[in-house]
mmCIF file of the N, C-alpha and C atoms, coordinates in Angstrom:
data_MODEL
# 
_entry.id   MODEL 
# 
loop_
_atom_site.group_PDB 
_atom_site.id 
_atom_site.type_symbol 
_atom_site.label_atom_id 
_atom_site.label_alt_id 
_atom_site.label_comp_id 
_atom_site.label_asym_id 
_atom_site.label_entity_id 
_atom_site.label_seq_id 
_atom_site.pdbx_PDB_ins_code 
_atom_site.Cartn_x 
_atom_site.Cartn_y 
_atom_site.Cartn_z 
_atom_site.occupancy 
_atom_site.B_iso_or_equiv 
_atom_site.pdbx_formal_charge 
_atom_site.auth_seq_id 
_atom_site.auth_comp_id 
_atom_site.auth_asym_id 
_atom_site.auth_atom_id 
_atom_site.pdbx_PDB_model_num 
ATOM 1   N N  . GLN A 1 1  ? -7.015  38.486 2.876  1.00 0.00 ? 1  GLN A N  1 
ATOM 2   C CA . GLN A 1 1  ? -8.490  38.231 2.919  1.00 0.00 ? 1  GLN A CA 1 
ATOM 3   C C  . GLN A 1 1  ? -8.731  37.164 3.475  1.00 0.00 ? 1  GLN A C  1 
ATOM 4   N N  . ILE A 1 2  ? -8.045  36.310 2.285  1.00 0.00 ? 2  ILE A N  1 
ATOM 5   C CA . ILE A 1 2  ? -8.786  34.879 2.619  1.00 0.00 ? 2  ILE A CA 1 
ATOM 6   C C  . ILE A 1 2  ? -8.185  34.290 4.248  1.00 0.00 ? 2  ILE A C  1 
ATOM 7   N N  . MET A 1 3  ? -7.427  34.495 4.466  1.00 0.00 ? 3  MET A N  1 
ATOM 8   C CA . MET A 1 3  ? -6.688  34.198 5.633  1.00 0.00 ? 3  MET A CA 1 
ATOM 9   C C  . MET A 1 3  ? -7.199  34.496 6.867  1.00 0.00 ? 3  MET A C  1 
ATOM 10  N N  . ASN A 1 4  ? -8.251  36.312 6.534  1.00 0.00 ? 4  ASN A N  1 
ATOM 11  C CA . ASN A 1 4  ? -8.831  36.589 7.822  1.00 0.00 ? 4  ASN A CA 1 
ATOM 12  C C  . ASN A 1 4  ? -10.008 36.084 7.714  1.00 0.00 ? 4  ASN A C  1 
ATOM 13  N N  . LEU A 1 5  ? -10.690 35.611 6.378  1.00 0.00 ? 5  LEU A N  1 
ATOM 14  C CA . LEU A 1 5  ? -11.932 34.659 7.099  1.00 0.00 ? 5  LEU A CA 1 
ATOM 15  C C  . LEU A 1 5  ? -11.578 33.494 7.165  1.00 0.00 ? 5  LEU A C  1 
ATOM 16  N N  . ARG A 1 6  ? -10.741 32.830 6.889  1.00 0.00 ? 6  ARG A N  1 
ATOM 17  C CA . ARG A 1 6  ? -10.258 31.759 7.465  1.00 0.00 ? 6  ARG A CA 1 
ATOM 18  C C  . ARG A 1 6  ? -10.406 31.939 8.829  1.00 0.00 ? 6  ARG A C  1 
ATOM 19  N N  . LYS A 1 7  ? -9.663  32.759 9.402  1.00 0.00 ? 7  LYS A N  1 
ATOM 20  C CA . LYS A 1 7  ? -9.530  32.926 10.689 1.00 0.00 ? 7  LYS A CA 1 
ATOM 21  C C  . LYS A 1 7  ? -10.825 32.717 11.574 1.00 0.00 ? 7  LYS A C  1 
ATOM 22  N N  . PHE A 1 8  ? -11.692 34.077 11.191 1.00 0.00 ? 8  PHE A N  1 
ATOM 23  C CA . PHE A 1 8  ? -13.292 34.411 11.182 1.00 0.00 ? 8  PHE A CA 1 
ATOM 24  C C  . PHE A 1 8  ? -13.532 33.223 11.688 1.00 0.00 ? 8  PHE A C  1 
ATOM 25  N N  . LEU A 1 9  ? -13.622 32.043 10.484 1.00 0.00 ? 9  LEU A N  1 
ATOM 26  C CA . LEU A 1 9  ? -14.349 31.139 10.714 1.00 0.00 ? 9  LEU A CA 1 
ATOM 27  C C  . LEU A 1 9  ? -13.909 29.706 11.676 1.00 0.00 ? 9  LEU A C  1 
ATOM 28  N N  . SER A 1 10 ? -12.696 29.756 11.836 1.00 0.00 ? 10 SER A N  1 
ATOM 29  C CA . SER A 1 10 ? -12.002 29.028 13.042 1.00 0.00 ? 10 SER A CA 1 
ATOM 30  C C  . SER A 1 10 ? -12.930 28.782 14.314 1.00 0.00 ? 10 SER A C  1 
ATOM 31  N N  . MET A 1 11 ? -13.070 31.019 14.713 1.00 0.00 ? 11 MET A N  1 
ATOM 32  C CA . MET A 1 11 ? -13.417 31.498 15.686 1.00 0.00 ? 11 MET A CA 1 
ATOM 33  C C  . MET A 1 11 ? -14.915 30.852 15.566 1.00 0.00 ? 11 MET A C  1 
ATOM 34  N N  . LYS A 1 12 ? -15.462 30.902 14.472 1.00 0.00 ? 12 LYS A N  1 
ATOM 35  C CA . LYS A 1 12 ? -17.277 31.067 14.573 1.00 0.00 ? 12 LYS A CA 1 
ATOM 36  C C  . LYS A 1 12 ? -17.018 29.457 14.687 1.00 0.00 ? 12 LYS A C  1 
ATOM 37  N N  . GLN A 1 13 ? -16.103 28.303 14.146 1.00 0.00 ? 13 GLN A N  1 
ATOM 38  C CA . GLN A 1 13 ? -16.361 27.382 14.924 1.00 0.00 ? 13 GLN A CA 1 
ATOM 39  C C  . GLN A 1 13 ? -16.240 26.786 16.246 1.00 0.00 ? 13 GLN A C  1 
ATOM 40  N N  . ARG A 1 14 ? -15.088 27.726 16.600 1.00 0.00 ? 14 ARG A N  1 
ATOM 41  C CA . ARG A 1 14 ? -15.095 26.987 18.171 1.00 0.00 ? 14 ARG A CA 1 
ATOM 42  C C  . ARG A 1 14 ? -15.690 27.662 19.159 1.00 0.00 ? 14 ARG A C  1 
ATOM 43  N N  . GLY A 1 15 ? -16.276 28.671 18.455 1.00 0.00 ? 15 GLY A N  1 
ATOM 44  C CA . GLY A 1 15 ? -17.724 29.276 19.173 1.00 0.00 ? 15 GLY A CA 1 
ATOM 45  C C  . GLY A 1 15 ? -19.210 28.020 19.268 1.00 0.00 ? 15 GLY A C  1 
ATOM 46  N N  . TYR A 1 16 ? -18.994 27.579 18.081 1.00 0.00 ? 16 TYR A N  1 
ATOM 47  C CA . TYR A 1 16 ? -20.427 26.779 17.512 1.00 0.00 ? 16 TYR A CA 1 
ATOM 48  C C  . TYR A 1 16 ? -20.003 25.055 18.606 1.00 0.00 ? 16 TYR A C  1 
ATOM 49  N N  . ASP A 1 17 ? -18.573 24.866 18.974 1.00 0.00 ? 17 ASP A N  1 
ATOM 50  C CA . ASP A 1 17 ? -18.088 23.831 19.952 1.00 0.00 ? 17 ASP A CA 1 
ATOM 51  C C  . ASP A 1 17 ? -18.711 24.487 21.092 1.00 0.00 ? 17 ASP A C  1 
ATOM 52  N N  . THR A 1 18 ? -18.115 25.356 21.550 1.00 0.00 ? 18 THR A N  1 
ATOM 53  C CA . THR A 1 18 ? -19.204 26.106 23.096 1.00 0.00 ? 18 THR A CA 1 
ATOM 54  C C  . THR A 1 18 ? -20.267 25.796 23.645 1.00 0.00 ? 18 THR A C  1 
ATOM 55  N N  . ILE A 1 19 ? -21.193 26.270 22.683 1.00 0.00 ? 19 ILE A N  1 
ATOM 56  C CA . ILE A 1 19 ? -22.440 25.947 22.480 1.00 0.00 ? 19 ILE A CA 1 
ATOM 57  C C  . ILE A 1 19 ? -23.071 24.187 22.365 1.00 0.00 ? 19 ILE A C  1 
ATOM 58  N N  . LYS A 1 20 ? -22.128 24.043 21.490 1.00 0.00 ? 20 LYS A N  1 
ATOM 59  C CA . LYS A 1 20 ? -22.835 22.519 21.450 1.00 0.00 ? 20 LYS A CA 1 
ATOM 60  C C  . LYS A 1 20 ? -22.230 21.729 22.753 1.00 0.00 ? 20 LYS A C  1 
ATOM 61  N N  . LYS A 1 21 ? -21.495 21.928 23.266 1.00 0.00 ? 21 LYS A N  1 
ATOM 62  C CA . LYS A 1 21 ? -20.673 21.050 24.699 1.00 0.00 ? 21 LYS A CA 1 
ATOM 63  C C  . LYS A 1 21 ? -21.757 21.715 25.848 1.00 0.00 ? 21 LYS A C  1 
ATOM 64  N N  . GLY A 1 22 ? -21.804 23.299 25.896 1.00 0.00 ? 22 GLY A N  1 
ATOM 65  C CA . GLY A 1 22 ? -22.848 23.078 26.595 1.00 0.00 ? 22 GLY A CA 1 
ATOM 66  C C  . GLY A 1 22 ? -24.409 22.911 26.404 1.00 0.00 ? 22 GLY A C  1 
ATOM 67  N N  . LEU A 1 23 ? -25.268 22.562 24.983 1.00 0.00 ? 23 LEU A N  1 
ATOM 68  C CA . LEU A 1 23 ? -26.397 22.180 24.676 1.00 0.00 ? 23 LEU A CA 1 
ATOM 69  C C  . LEU A 1 23 ? -26.204 20.973 25.330 1.00 0.00 ? 23 LEU A C  1 
ATOM 70  N N  . LEU A 1 24 ? -24.734 19.817 24.771 1.00 0.00 ? 24 LEU A N  1 
ATOM 71  C CA . LEU A 1 24 ? -24.834 18.079 25.277 1.00 0.00 ? 24 LEU A CA 1 
ATOM 72  C C  . LEU A 1 24 ? -24.937 18.176 26.982 1.00 0.00 ? 24 LEU A C  1 
ATOM 73  N N  . THR A 1 25 ? -23.920 18.902 27.483 1.00 0.00 ? 25 THR A N  1 
ATOM 74  C CA . THR A 1 25 ? -24.224 19.385 28.996 1.00 0.00 ? 25 THR A CA 1 
ATOM 75  C C  . THR A 1 25 ? -25.645 19.373 29.611 1.00 0.00 ? 25 THR A C  1 
ATOM 76  N N  . LEU A 1 26 ? -26.207 20.512 28.858 1.00 0.00 ? 26 LEU A N  1 
ATOM 77  C CA . LEU A 1 26 ? -27.594 20.764 29.556 1.00 0.00 ? 26 LEU A CA 1 
ATOM 78  C C  . LEU A 1 26 ? -28.837 19.525 29.055 1.00 0.00 ? 26 LEU A C  1 
ATOM 79  N N  . MET A 1 27 ? -27.833 18.870 28.172 1.00 0.00 ? 27 MET A N  1 
ATOM 80  C CA . MET A 1 27 ? -29.462 17.349 27.660 1.00 0.00 ? 27 MET A CA 1 
ATOM 81  C C  . MET A 1 27 ? -29.437 16.590 28.240 1.00 0.00 ? 27 MET A C  1 
ATOM 82  N N  . SER A 1 28 ? -27.833 16.054 28.790 1.00 0.00 ? 28 SER A N  1 
ATOM 83  C CA . SER A 1 28 ? -27.806 14.859 29.612 1.00 0.00 ? 28 SER A CA 1 
ATOM 84  C C  . SER A 1 28 ? -28.106 15.177 31.014 1.00 0.00 ? 28 SER A C  1 
ATOM 85  N N  . LYS A 1 29 ? -28.103 16.286 31.234 1.00 0.00 ? 29 LYS A N  1 
ATOM 86  C CA . LYS A 1 29 ? -28.969 17.030 32.904 1.00 0.00 ? 29 LYS A CA 1 
ATOM 87  C C  . LYS A 1 29 ? -30.215 16.619 32.648 1.00 0.00 ? 29 LYS A C  1 
ATOM 88  N N  . ALA A 1 30 ? -31.045 17.347 31.632 1.00 0.00 ? 30 ALA A N  1 
ATOM 89  C CA . ALA A 1 30 ? -32.168 17.326 31.615 1.00 0.00 ? 30 ALA A CA 1 
ATOM 90  C C  . ALA A 1 30 ? -33.261 16.453 30.720 1.00 0.00 ? 30 ALA A C  1 
ATOM 91  N N  . LYS A 1 31 ? -32.702 15.247 30.264 1.00 0.00 ? 31 LYS A N  1 
ATOM 92  C CA . LYS A 1 31 ? -32.782 14.030 29.406 1.00 0.00 ? 31 LYS A CA 1 
ATOM 93  C C  . LYS A 1 31 ? -34.214 13.705 30.061 1.00 0.00 ? 31 LYS A C  1 
ATOM 94  N N  . HIS A 1 32 ? -34.684 13.503 31.588 1.00 0.00 ? 32 HIS A N  1 
ATOM 95  C CA . HIS A 1 32 ? -35.536 13.231 32.238 1.00 0.00 ? 32 HIS A CA 1 
ATOM 96  C C  . HIS A 1 32 ? -36.424 13.918 32.345 1.00 0.00 ? 32 HIS A C  1 
ATOM 97  N N  . HIS A 1 33 ? -36.477 15.435 31.913 1.00 0.00 ? 33 HIS A N  1 
ATOM 98  C CA . HIS A 1 33 ? -37.233 16.266 31.592 1.00 0.00 ? 33 HIS A CA 1 
ATOM 99  C C  . HIS A 1 33 ? -37.651 16.680 30.247 1.00 0.00 ? 33 HIS A C  1 
ATOM 100 N N  . SER A 1 34 ? -38.891 15.596 29.563 1.00 0.00 ? 34 SER A N  1 
ATOM 101 C CA . SER A 1 34 ? -39.624 15.868 28.301 1.00 0.00 ? 34 SER A CA 1 
ATOM 102 C C  . SER A 1 34 ? -39.076 17.143 27.946 1.00 0.00 ? 34 SER A C  1 
ATOM 103 N N  . SER A 1 35 ? -40.315 18.005 28.887 1.00 0.00 ? 35 SER A N  1 
ATOM 104 C CA . SER A 1 35 ? -39.903 19.676 27.983 1.00 0.00 ? 35 SER A CA 1 
ATOM 105 C C  . SER A 1 35 ? -38.976 20.289 27.782 1.00 0.00 ? 35 SER A C  1 
ATOM 106 N N  . THR A 1 36 ? -38.146 19.775 28.352 1.00 0.00 ? 36 THR A N  1 
ATOM 107 C CA . THR A 1 36 ? -36.625 21.012 28.390 1.00 0.00 ? 36 THR A CA 1 
ATOM 108 C C  . THR A 1 36 ? -36.157 20.024 26.911 1.00 0.00 ? 36 THR A C  1 
ATOM 109 N N  . TRP A 1 37 ? -36.039 18.738 26.961 1.00 0.00 ? 37 TRP A N  1 
ATOM 110 C CA . TRP A 1 37 ? -35.796 17.899 25.661 1.00 0.00 ? 37 TRP A CA 1 
ATOM 111 C C  . TRP A 1 37 ? -35.962 18.572 24.375 1.00 0.00 ? 37 TRP A C  1 
ATOM 112 N N  . LYS A 1 38 ? -37.418 18.734 24.257 1.00 0.00 ? 38 LYS A N  1 
ATOM 113 C CA . LYS A 1 38 ? -38.267 19.739 23.049 1.00 0.00 ? 38 LYS A CA 1 
ATOM 114 C C  . LYS A 1 38 ? -37.814 20.630 22.796 1.00 0.00 ? 38 LYS A C  1 
ATOM 115 N N  . ILE A 1 39 ? -37.802 21.443 23.995 1.00 0.00 ? 39 ILE A N  1 
ATOM 116 C CA . ILE A 1 39 ? -37.281 23.349 23.816 1.00 0.00 ? 39 ILE A CA 1 
ATOM 117 C C  . ILE A 1 39 ? -35.751 22.898 23.026 1.00 0.00 ? 39 ILE A C  1 
ATOM 118 N N  . LEU A 1 40 ? -34.820 21.942 23.648 1.00 0.00 ? 40 LEU A N  1 
ATOM 119 C CA . LEU A 1 40 ? -33.314 21.890 23.192 1.00 0.00 ? 40 LEU A CA 1 
ATOM 120 C C  . LEU A 1 40 ? -33.324 21.874 21.892 1.00 0.00 ? 40 LEU A C  1 
ATOM 121 N N  . LYS A 1 41 ? -34.292 20.344 21.499 1.00 0.00 ? 41 LYS A N  1 
ATOM 122 C CA . LYS A 1 41 ? -34.431 19.993 19.989 1.00 0.00 ? 41 LYS A CA 1 
ATOM 123 C C  . LYS A 1 41 ? -34.551 21.585 19.782 1.00 0.00 ? 41 LYS A C  1 
ATOM 124 N N  . PHE A 1 42 ? -35.370 22.273 19.866 1.00 0.00 ? 42 PHE A N  1 
ATOM 125 C CA . PHE A 1 42 ? -36.022 22.773 18.917 1.00 0.00 ? 42 PHE A CA 1 
ATOM 126 C C  . PHE A 1 42 ? -35.161 24.039 18.909 1.00 0.00 ? 42 PHE A C  1 
ATOM 127 N N  . LYS A 1 43 ? -34.279 24.327 19.822 1.00 0.00 ? 43 LYS A N  1 
ATOM 128 C CA . LYS A 1 43 ? -33.176 25.230 19.870 1.00 0.00 ? 43 LYS A CA 1 
ATOM 129 C C  . LYS A 1 43 ? -32.249 25.244 18.698 1.00 0.00 ? 43 LYS A C  1 
ATOM 130 N N  . LYS A 1 44 ? -32.015 23.722 18.697 1.00 0.00 ? 44 LYS A N  1 
ATOM 131 C CA . LYS A 1 44 ? -31.098 22.958 17.391 1.00 0.00 ? 44 LYS A CA 1 
ATOM 132 C C  . LYS A 1 44 ? -31.578 23.558 16.018 1.00 0.00 ? 44 LYS A C  1 
ATOM 133 N N  . ILE A 1 45 ? -32.816 23.027 15.766 1.00 0.00 ? 45 ILE A N  1 
ATOM 134 C CA . ILE A 1 45 ? -33.242 23.299 14.685 1.00 0.00 ? 45 ILE A CA 1 
ATOM 135 C C  . ILE A 1 45 ? -32.951 24.793 14.287 1.00 0.00 ? 45 ILE A C  1 
ATOM 136 N N  . VAL A 1 46 ? -33.170 25.878 15.075 1.00 0.00 ? 46 VAL A N  1 
ATOM 137 C CA . VAL A 1 46 ? -33.446 27.150 15.114 1.00 0.00 ? 46 VAL A CA 1 
ATOM 138 C C  . VAL A 1 46 ? -31.895 27.481 14.493 1.00 0.00 ? 46 VAL A C  1 
ATOM 139 N N  . PHE A 1 47 ? -30.236 27.046 15.478 1.00 0.00 ? 47 PHE A N  1 
ATOM 140 C CA . PHE A 1 47 ? -29.136 27.071 15.269 1.00 0.00 ? 47 PHE A CA 1 
ATOM 141 C C  . PHE A 1 47 ? -29.292 26.532 13.305 1.00 0.00 ? 47 PHE A C  1 
ATOM 142 N N  . PHE A 1 48 ? -29.170 25.528 13.488 1.00 0.00 ? 48 PHE A N  1 
ATOM 143 C CA . PHE A 1 48 ? -29.200 25.203 11.786 1.00 0.00 ? 48 PHE A CA 1 
ATOM 144 C C  . PHE A 1 48 ? -29.743 25.962 10.975 1.00 0.00 ? 48 PHE A C  1 
ATOM 145 N N  . LYS A 1 49 ? -31.192 26.778 11.644 1.00 0.00 ? 49 LYS A N  1 
ATOM 146 C CA . LYS A 1 49 ? -31.331 27.735 10.389 1.00 0.00 ? 49 LYS A CA 1 
ATOM 147 C C  . LYS A 1 49 ? -30.820 28.907 10.053 1.00 0.00 ? 49 LYS A C  1 
ATOM 148 N N  . MET A 1 50 ? -30.322 29.253 11.184 1.00 0.00 ? 50 MET A N  1 
ATOM 149 C CA . MET A 1 50 ? -29.464 30.547 11.323 1.00 0.00 ? 50 MET A CA 1 
ATOM 150 C C  . MET A 1 50 ? -28.259 30.470 10.461 1.00 0.00 ? 50 MET A C  1 
ATOM 151 N N  . ASP A 1 51 ? -27.302 29.217 10.852 1.00 0.00 ? 51 ASP A N  1 
ATOM 152 C CA . ASP A 1 51 ? -26.342 28.793 10.290 1.00 0.00 ? 51 ASP A CA 1 
ATOM 153 C C  . ASP A 1 51 ? -26.144 28.743 8.638  1.00 0.00 ? 51 ASP A C  1 
ATOM 154 N N  . SER A 1 52 ? -27.555 28.489 8.113  1.00 0.00 ? 52 SER A N  1 
ATOM 155 C CA . SER A 1 52 ? -27.669 27.980 6.712  1.00 0.00 ? 52 SER A CA 1 
ATOM 156 C C  . SER A 1 52 ? -27.897 29.553 5.891  1.00 0.00 ? 52 SER A C  1 
# 
């Protein structure tokens, strides 16, 4: 049971890493678009709220 949970958590972490990488790429591309930047910031907050 504990092993399965650990495996699931590592998979979840990998998923978050992928999302983070994608967000970072988008951010670096869209830094000059302040509106996009605000949306991404907002989405980040939503992610953290969902996680906790």
